[in-house]
C-alpha positions, 0 to 999 in steps of 0.5 A: 375403639378404646381399651377399657381400664378393666381389660388392662388390669386383668391382663397383668400377671396374677401372683400366686403364693407358694404352696408351702405357705398355703399349708396351715395348722388347724388351730392356727388362727392367723392362717400363716404357715407353721414354717412361717410361725417357727413352730416345730413339726413333731410326730408322735404317732409312730413312736407311741404306737410301737411302745403300746404294742410291744412285748410289755403291752402284750404281757400286761394284757395276758396277765389281766386276762388271766386274773379276770378268768380266774377271778383272782382277788387282787390288791392294786396300790395307787401312786398316792399309796391308797389300796384298792382290793377286789376282783378285776372285772374288765379293763380297756386301754386306759382303765381297770374296773375292780369289784370289791366292797364297791365297784371302782374304775381305776386309771392305769396311769394311777397304778403303782403296782398290783399283786394277788391278795394273800401274796407278800407285796 
């Protein structure tokens, strides 16, 4: 009886890549590990979460809710100097809806400051 060459090849040890090299970034087309690419690993989740749920955010939400309930006429001054006047209808994490001459959706990131109509800015 002779031993087939296939049996001889299969009896050799199989090499497996280390577990660290198998972890890849979803947007990495090469399939190489982040460590192999030299890309730093950043964690954004915890720091931003703490800032958004802090006392400052709670104060902002309380102020907006109070103005909505009282239907207070407001002036919103944007970063470019434009003024939007009206009553705040609703808000979410990124925007505020204002009803004035026209209904406007204002991104919070574009707001420089806001005050009640009739008050001096």
